[in-house]
C-alpha positions in Angstrom: 8.7 -3.1 2.9 8.9 0.5 4.1 7.3 1.7 0.8 4.3 0.2 -0.9 3.3 1.3 -4.4 -0.3 1.0 -5.6 -2.0 2.1 -8.8 -5.5 3.6 -8.9 -8.0 1.5 -10.7 -5.8 -1.6 -10.5 -4.7 -2.3 -7.0 -6.0 0.7 -5.0 -6.7 -1.1 -1.7 -4.0 -1.8 0.8 -4.7 -4.9 2.8 -2.6 -5.4 6.0 -2.7 -8.7 8.0 -1.2 -8.9 11.4 0.6 -12.2 11.6 2.5 -11.2 14.7 1.7 -12.3 18.3 1.3 -8.7 19.4 -1.0 -5.8 18.3 0.4 -3.5 15.6 -0.5 0.2 15.0 -1.0 1.4 11.4 -1.9 5.1 11.3 -5.0 5.5 13.5 -5.8 1.7 13.4 -4.8 -0.9 16.0 -4.6 -4.3 14.3 -4.8 -7.1 16.7 -3.0 -10.5 16.1 -4.8 -12.4 13.3 -6.8 -9.4 12.2 -6.8 -7.6 8.8 -7.2 -4.0 7.9 -8.3 -2.7 4.5 -7.5 0.9 3.4 -8.9 2.0 0.0 -7.3 4.9 -1.9 -9.2 7.2 -4.2 -6.5 9.9 -4.9 -3.1 9.5 -6.4 -0.5 10.8 -3.9 2.1 9.8 -1.4 0.9 8.9 2.1 2.9 8.5 5.3 1.6 6.4 8.2 2.9 5.6 11.6 3.6 1.8 11.7 4.9 -0.2 14.6 5.9 -3.1 12.4 8.8 -1.1 11.0 12.0 -0.2 12.8 11.7 3.3 11.5 8.1 3.6 12.8 6.9 4.8 9.4 5.3 3.2 6.3 5.0 5.2 3.0 2.3 4.3 0.5 2.7 5.7 -3.0 -0.5 5.7 -5.0 0.2 6.2 -8.7 -2.5 7.4 -11.2 -4.0 4.9 -13.6 -1.9 4.9 -16.8 -3.6 6.2 -19.9 -4.8 3.6 -22.5 -2.4 2.6 -25.2 1.3 2.7 -25.0 1.4 4.2 -21.4 -0.7 1.3 -20.1 1.4 -1.2 -22.0 4.7 0.3 -20.6 3.1 0.2 -17.1 2.2 -3.5 -17.5 5.6 -4.4 -18.8 7.3 -2.7 -15.9 5.1 -4.5 -13.4 5.8 -7.8 -15.2 9.5 -7.3 -15.1 9.7 -6.6 -11.4 
């Protein structure tokens, strides 16, 4: 996908695996065929990276804050489950 959404405290690490036969560039990292690259996030924000795996040359990562306990967390879980 051209946009990936993560949530702090739940899934706040982006793991990219290069399953292609050629190297791919993701931001400042060169990922060789068969290699993986982990990028942890600590701040909720929207990040844009150069990415040679996309026709647009860009990948957007949206990092949402952890929902508050109670109803907000329940709504968050339901939305994720219904995807």
